C-alpha positions in Angstrom: 70.2 49.7 118.6 67.5 51.6 118.2 67.1 55.2 118.6 66.5 55.3 122.6 69.6 53.1 122.8 71.7 55.5 120.7 70.6 58.6 122.5 70.9 57.0 126.1 74.5 56.2 125.3 75.4 60.2 123.7 73.8 61.9 126.9 75.6 60.1 129.9 78.9 60.1 127.5 77.7 64.1 127.3 77.2 63.9 131.7 80.6 62.1 131.9 82.2 64.5 130.1 81.2 67.4 131.7 82.4 65.6 135.4 85.5 65.3 133.9 85.7 68.7 133.6 85.7 68.9 129.3 85.7 71.7 127.1 82.1 73.0 126.9 81.7 72.7 123.3 82.3 68.7 123.3 79.6 68.0 126.2 77.5 70.1 123.9 78.2 68.2 121.1 77.4 64.4 122.5 74.1 66.6 124.4 72.8 68.1 121.3 73.5 64.4 119.3 71.4 62.7 121.9 68.1 64.7 121.8 69.0 64.1 117.7 68.6 61.2 117.5 65.8 61.0 120.3 64.0 63.0 118.1 64.9 61.3 114.4 61.5 60.8 112.9 63.1 58.0 111.3 64.8 54.8 112.8 68.2 55.5 113.1 69.4 52.0 111.1 67.5 53.1 107.9 69.2 56.0 108.4 72.6 55.1 108.6 71.7 52.6 105.9 70.8 54.7 103.3 74.2 56.8 104.4 72.4 60.2 105.4 73.5 59.7 109.2 75.3 63.7 108.3 72.1 64.4 107.3 71.1 64.9 110.9 71.4 68.5 112.6 74.4 68.2 114.8 75.7 64.8 113.4 79.0 65.4 112.1 81.8 62.7 110.7 83.6 62.0 113.8 79.8 61.3 115.6 78.5 59.3 112.8 81.5 57.0 112.9 80.5 56.3 116.5 76.3 55.9 115.6 77.8 53.5 113.1 79.9 51.5 115.2 76.8 51.2 117.5 74.6 50.1 115.5 76.9 47.1 114.4 78.7 46.2 117.3 76.2 47.1 120.0 78.7 49.1 121.9 80.8 52.3 121.6 84.5 51.8 122.3 84.8 55.6 123.7 82.1 55.0 126.1 83.8 52.0 127.4 87.0 53.7 127.8 85.5 57.1 129.7 83.5 54.8 132.2 87.2 53.5 133.1 87.9 57.1 134.5 84.1 58.2 135.4 81.6 55.7 136.7 78.6 55.9 134.9 77.1 55.8 138.1 78.0 59.2 138.6 75.5 60.5 135.9 72.7 59.9 138.6 74.0 62.3 141.2 73.7 64.9 138.4 69.6 64.5 139.0 69.8 66.2 142.4 68.7 69.5 142.1 71.9 72.2 143.3 74.4 69.7 142.4 76.4 70.2 139.6 79.4 68.3 137.3 81.9 70.0 139.5 80.4 69.1 142.5 80.0 65.7 142.1 83.6 65.5 140.7 84.7 66.9 143.9 82.8 64.0 146.1 84.1 61.2 144.2 87.8 62.2 144.2 87.7 63.1 147.5 85.4 60.6 149.2 85.2 57.6 146.4 81.2 58.4 146.5 80.0 56.7 142.8 76.6 56.4 143.8 73.6 58.6 144.8 72.9 56.3 147.7 76.3 56.1 149.3 76.0 60.6 148.5 72.7 60.9 150.4 74.4 58.4 153.4 77.5 60.8 153.6 75.6 63.8 153.7 73.0 62.8 156.2 76.6 62.1 158.4 78.0 65.1 158.2 80.8 63.8 156.0 80.3 66.4 153.0 80.2 69.7 155.0 84.5 70.2 155.2 84.9 70.2 151.5 86.0 73.3 150.4 83.3 75.4 149.4 80.5 73.4 150.8 79.5 73.6 155.1 76.6 72.2 157.2 74.5 74.8 155.5 75.3 73.7 151.8 74.9 69.9 153.1 71.4 70.3 154.7 70.4 71.3 151.3 71.6 68.6 149.9 69.8 66.1 152.0 66.3 67.9 151.4 67.3 67.9 147.5 68.3 64.3 147.6 65.0 63.7 149.7 62.7 65.4 147.3 64.0 63.4 144.1 63.4 60.8 145.9 59.7 61.3 146.4 59.0 63.2 143.3 61.8 61.0 140.7 63.6 62.7 138.2 60.9 62.5 135.3 60.2 65.5 133.2 56.7 67.2 133.6 54.5 66.6 131.0 53.0 70.3 129.0 49.3 69.2 130.0 50.7 69.2 133.5 53.2 72.2 133.3 50.8 74.5 131.1 48.2 75.4 133.2 50.5 75.1 136.2 52.5 78.1 134.4 49.4 80.2 133.9 47.6 79.8 137.2 51.4 81.4 139.0 51.6 83.8 136.1 48.3 85.3 136.6 48.9 85.6 140.6 51.9 87.4 139.5 49.9 89.8 137.1 48.0 90.4 140.1 50.9 92.5 142.0 51.7 96.1 142.0 54.4 97.2 139.0 54.1 94.0 137.1 53.3 95.3 133.3 53.9 92.1 131.5 54.2 88.5 131.8 55.6 85.5 130.0 56.2 81.3 130.3 59.4 80.6 128.8 62.2 78.0 128.3 61.0 74.6 126.9 57.5 75.3 127.7 57.3 78.3 125.4 58.7 76.0 122.9 55.6 73.9 123.5 57.9 70.3 124.2 55.7 68.0 125.0 58.0 67.3 128.4 60.0 70.3 130.4 62.3 70.3 133.2 62.3 73.2 134.9 59.7 75.7 134.7 60.5 79.0 133.8 58.6 82.7 134.0 59.3 85.6 133.3 58.2 89.3 134.4 58.8 92.9 133.5 58.3 95.4 136.2 59.8 98.3 137.6 60.6 96.9 140.4 61.7 93.0 141.3 62.2 93.2 145.3 58.5 92.9 146.0 57.8 90.1 143.3 60.4 87.9 144.6 59.2 88.1 148.2 55.9 87.1 147.0 56.7 84.3 144.4 59.6 82.3 147.0 57.0 82.8 149.7 54.0 81.3 147.8 51.4 78.6 149.2 52.8 76.1 146.6 56.7 76.2 147.2 57.9 73.6 149.0 61.6 74.7 149.0 63.6 78.2 148.1 66.5 77.0 146.1 68.0 80.8 145.5 66.1 84.2 146.5 68.1 87.0 144.7 67.1 90.4 143.4 66.3 89.6 140.2 66.1 85.5 139.7 64.9 83.5 142.7 64.1 79.6 142.1 61.5 77.8 144.3 61.0 73.8 144.6 57.1 73.3 144.2 55.4 70.3 146.8 54.7 68.3 143.3 58.5 68.6 142.7 58.8 71.3 140.1 61.1 73.8 140.0 60.2 77.0 139.0 63.0 79.7 137.9 61.7 83.6 138.2 63.6 86.2 137.0 62.6 90.2 136.7 63.7 92.9 133.9 62.3 96.4 133.0 60.4 96.3 130.5 62.2 97.9 127.8 64.3 94.9 127.8 61.7 92.5 127.2 62.6 91.6 123.5 66.2 90.1 124.4 65.4 88.7 127.9 62.4 86.8 126.3 63.9 85.6 123.7 67.3 84.4 125.6 65.1 82.7 128.1 62.9 81.1 125.6 65.7 79.1 124.0 66.5 77.2 123.0 70.3 76.9 123.9 71.2 75.8 119.9 69.1 78.6 118.7 70.5 80.9 120.8 73.9 79.9 120.1 73.0 80.5 116.4 71.8 83.9 117.1 75.3 85.3 119.0 77.0 83.9 116.1 75.2 85.9 113.8 75.8 88.9 116.2 79.3 89.0 116.8 79.6 88.9 112.7 77.9 92.3 113.0 80.2 93.6 115.6 77.7 92.6 118.4 77.6 90.7 121.6 73.8 89.8 122.8 73.2 88.4 126.1 69.6 88.7 127.8 70.4 92.5 128.1 70.8 94.0 125.0 73.6 94.0 121.6 76.4 95.5 122.6 78.9 97.0 119.8 82.0 95.6 120.5 83.8 99.0 120.0 82.2 100.0 123.2 78.8 101.9 121.5 75.8 101.9 122.9 73.5 99.3 123.4 70.9 98.6 121.3 67.8 97.7 123.7 64.8 95.3 122.3 61.6 95.5 123.6 60.2 93.2 121.8 61.3 89.8 119.9 60.4 91.3 117.1 63.4 94.0 117.2 65.7 91.2 117.9 65.6 89.6 114.8 64.8 92.3 112.8 68.6 93.8 114.3 70.0 90.2 112.9 68.3 91.0 109.6 65.9 88.0 109.7 61.9 87.5 110.3 60.4 86.7 113.4 60.7 83.1 114.3 58.2 81.4 116.0 58.7 79.6 119.6 57.9 76.3 118.1 60.6 76.5 115.8 63.8 77.7 117.8 65.4 74.3 118.1 68.1 75.0 115.7 66.6 72.2 112.9 66.4 74.6 109.8 64.8 77.3 111.0 67.6 80.0 110.5 68.9 78.8 107.2 64.9 78.9 106.2 64.2 82.2 107.8 67.2 83.9 105.8 66.1 82.2 102.3 62.9 84.2 103.0 61.7 80.1 103.4 60.1 79.8 106.8 57.0 77.5 106.2 53.0 79.2 106.6 52.5 77.4 109.9 49.2 75.7 110.6 47.1 78.0 113.4 44.9 77.4 116.0 41.8 80.3 114.0 41.9 78.2 110.9 41.0 74.9 112.4 37.1 74.6 111.6 36.7 70.8 112.5 37.5 68.0 114.6 37.5 64.4 113.6 38.3 62.3 116.5 35.6 62.6 119.3 33.5 60.7 122.2 29.9 61.3 123.2 28.1 59.0 126.2 27.7 56.1 123.3 30.6 54.3 124.8 33.2 56.3 127.0 32.0 59.8 126.3 30.3 62.6 129.2 28.2 64.4 126.4 25.6 63.9 124.4 25.8 64.3 120.1 24.2 67.1 120.1 26.2 68.9 123.3 29.4 68.4 121.6 28.3 69.4 118.9 26.8 73.0 120.2 30.3 73.2 121.8 32.1 72.6 118.4 29.9 75.5 116.9 30.3 77.5 120.0 34.5 77.2 119.4 34.2 78.0 115.5 33.7 74.9 113.7 32.2 74.1 111.3 31.8 70.1 111.0 32.9 67.7 113.4 32.7 63.9 113.6 31.4 61.3 116.2 33.5 58.6 116.6 32.7 56.5 119.5 34.5 53.6 119.9 33.8 50.4 118.5 32.3 46.7 119.6 35.3 45.2 121.3 36.8 47.8 123.5 34.5 46.7 126.0 35.4 48.3 128.0 34.9 51.9 126.7 31.4 50.5 126.0 31.9 49.9 122.2 29.4 50.2 119.6 28.1 47.3 118.0 26.6 47.7 114.1 23.0 47.7 115.5 24.0 50.5 118.5 25.8 52.1 115.3 22.8 52.0 113.5 20.9 53.6 116.4 23.0 56.1 116.4 23.0 57.6 113.2 19.5 58.3 113.7 20.5 60.6 116.5 23.4 62.0 114.9 20.6 63.0 112.1 18.5 64.2 114.5 20.8 66.3 115.8 22.4 67.9 112.4 18.3 69.2 112.3 18.6 70.9 115.3 21.7 72.5 114.2 20.5 74.0 111.0 22.7 74.1 107.5 25.8 76.1 109.0 26.9 73.0 110.9 27.6 69.5 109.9 27.9 66.5 111.7 29.3 63.3 110.2 29.1 59.9 111.4 31.8 57.5 111.9 33.9 55.2 114.6 36.9 54.6 115.9 37.4 51.0 114.8 39.9 49.2 117.1 42.9 47.3 115.6 42.6 43.7 117.3 45.1 41.6 118.4 45.0 39.6 116.3 45.3 41.7 113.6 41.4 41.9 112.7 39.6 45.1 112.2 37.2 45.2 114.5 33.9 45.7 111.7 33.7 43.8 108.3 33.7 46.5 104.9 30.2 46.6 105.0 29.6 48.2 108.3 32.5 50.6 107.0 31.0 51.7 104.0 28.0 53.1 105.5 29.9 55.1 107.5 30.9 58.8 106.9 34.6 58.5 108.6 36.4 55.8 110.0 39.3 55.9 112.5 41.2 52.8 113.2 43.4 52.7 116.1 45.9 50.5 118.9 44.5 50.4 122.6 45.7 47.2 123.0 48.5 44.7 123.1 50.6 47.9 122.1 53.9 45.5 123.3 53.7 42.9 120.7 56.8 42.6 118.8 57.1 44.9 116.0 56.5 42.3 113.6 53.7 41.6 114.7 52.3 45.3 115.4 53.3 46.7 112.0 51.1 44.1 110.1 48.0 45.1 112.2 49.0 48.9 111.6 49.6 47.9 108.0 46.0 46.0 107.8 44.5 49.7 108.7 46.3 51.6 106.3 45.6 49.4 103.7 41.9 49.3 104.2 40.2 51.1 101.4 37.5 52.1 104.1 40.0 53.2 106.9 40.2 57.4 106.4 42.5 57.4 109.1 44.6 56.3 111.5 44.3 57.9 115.2 47.1 57.9 117.8 48.9 56.0 115.8 51.9 54.6 118.4 48.9 54.5 121.1 51.6 56.2 123.5 50.3 57.5 126.9 52.5 60.4 128.5 54.5 59.8 130.5 54.3 56.4 131.4 53.4 54.4 127.9 55.7 54.5 125.3 53.1 53.2 122.4 53.7 50.5 120.1 57.2 49.8 118.6 56.5 51.1 115.0 58.4 51.6 112.0 57.1 55.1 111.6 59.4 55.1 108.4 57.3 52.6 107.2 53.7 53.8 108.0 54.0 57.2 106.8 55.2 56.0 103.1 52.4 53.7 103.3 50.1 56.6 104.5 51.3 58.6 101.7 50.3 56.0 99.0 47.2 54.9 100.4 46.0 58.5 100.8 45.5 57.8 104.9 45.5 60.5 107.4 47.2 60.6 110.1 46.3 61.8 113.6 47.9 64.3 115.6 46.4 63.7 118.7 45.7 66.5 121.0 45.2 65.5 124.2 48.7 66.4 126.0 48.9 62.9 127.5 49.0 61.3 123.9 50.7 64.2 121.7 50.5 61.2 119.0 52.1 61.5 116.7 54.6 63.4 118.0 56.6 66.4 117.1 59.3 64.5 114.8 57.0 62.3 113.2 55.3 65.5 111.9 58.1 66.7 110.4 58.8 64.0 108.2 55.1 63.0 107.5 55.1 66.7 106.3 58.6 65.9 104.5 56.7 63.2 102.4 53.4 64.7 102.0 51.6 63.2 104.6 48.1 64.4 105.2 47.4 64.9 108.6 44.5 66.0 111.1 44.9 67.8 114.6 42.0 66.5 116.7 41.0 66.6 120.4 40.2 63.3 121.0 37.1 64.9 123.1 35.3 63.0 125.6 33.8 66.2 127.4 33.0 69.7 125.6 35.7 71.1 127.9 38.4 68.8 125.9 37.7 71.0 122.8 40.1 73.2 124.9 43.2 70.8 124.4 43.7 71.8 120.6 46.3 74.4 121.3 48.9 71.7 122.3 47.7 69.9 119.0 48.0 72.4 117.0 51.7 73.5 118.5 53.0 69.8 118.0 52.0 70.6 114.3 53.9 74.1 114.4 57.0 72.1 115.8 56.9 69.7 113.2 56.3 72.8 110.6 53.2 71.6 109.3 51.1 73.6 107.2 47.6 74.6 106.7 47.1 72.4 103.3 48.5 69.7 104.9 46.1 69.8 107.9 42.6 68.7 107.2 41.2 70.2 109.9 41.6 73.4 108.2 40.0 72.3 104.9 36.0 73.4 104.4 33.7 70.1 104.3 33.5 69.7 100.4 37.4 69.2 100.6 37.4 66.5 102.9 34.2 64.7 101.1 36.1 64.5 98.4 39.3 63.7 99.3 37.6 60.7 101.1 35.9 59.7 97.5 39.2 59.6 95.9 40.1 57.2 98.5 37.9 54.6 97.1 34.8 54.8 99.0 
């Protein structure tokens, strides 16, 4: 079994236990284990072979034994036993908005419904309205929710779609009378690559007018809830959006609580209890009945707990609490420290702007140097460059450098294809003449691991290859990318002094955050690039920086923070 398969079984077990009505801590333990395995930066089989399963956050002795059972037998006896009592098909019903585990259990035990299709038929035929707690109105809402699921699917929304949408809605809300502050919360504020629901927060003296405006926005398809301080809607694109409104003086606890993650919040509440305090979204409340402690900022929340401020990107209960307690939180890379972009395209291949236009845009955004890295010859669909066209392009780059002056430098590079047969698109003679060489996978990504690993290793071990671009080649949400042994890739990158890219395009975010975390542990040299095909694409940089932060990357490990002289020295030491 691989990471995805192990994580899926644990996730299904968590859902089945929740339907059965097990204690919440047991459900959450399996849920957390699923997330930990899914986001693990190493192959779980390698972790098991090294005897390090219990080193994975959230994995204790019992869960480690279950992972071992899955890896050695290909199945989990506990899952198979549970499936006799709770049909696994019931899990699909939990995808329906407003349908929780108790209701799923009710329709199963009362009506014998085991699939989403059966549930839909029963609802349309009016067979649910007589169940306790339901009725005709709730039944109609359920029919609509199932129809919405069928239209929009149950896929999580990519951060590239969710982030600008959230900003648009918040901008609208910010214009309303009485609104003094707005913020995105939840997994989007933690900058996860995809989100489920969109959580928005508003600080205002009066909530009712804001809620009325929110539920009546033109982009709203249906209203799931309309309350005094919380409302929920489903947009025409299928995304659920939750809005909460509280007074400004409680902003700190509100923002902290709804940013999460759940596991991080649990740790904060446990620390509060040790101080005799109860912590929720409103305030700290002394257990002895004293006056509540109101926090207007998140910094105050952490100060009460005797912790330094922890940025949202780290709040996943993956060691950040312990690091904060020891004063060892990483000095994370910041967007204002980025002085270069090493991966972009122009009209010479599939880009939309000239060399000079890209350079001027980069300089306007505070950069000091960049690399022009148009596609290589075999990628015909992208108008890849032959060696002859490369040398013609060199002339244009030289002319653009003259126009840019001494305060900005354009380096000449290529994004060279790693061909399906394992060969590189240019020979060493061509590569030796370039300032910077990227090697990337774009085709035949579904090759078996052994085959695709030979391809990536050829690039990693070539002394002229400076960086591997978007290493897996994934495209979110539909293309998972090559099946690479990331542990081998990362360790080889260290030994060959090859840079690995964090591609900031939200459709890639490759390396993903869990791989970045492992790269940081091993000492891999990283780059954050926009893979820009237009000057507007430089605006994507914050997604890449956030991914780097989620992986605990520091500025010294990210070459885009280095002055040009340091980068050139690094490249020279690689043997060029």
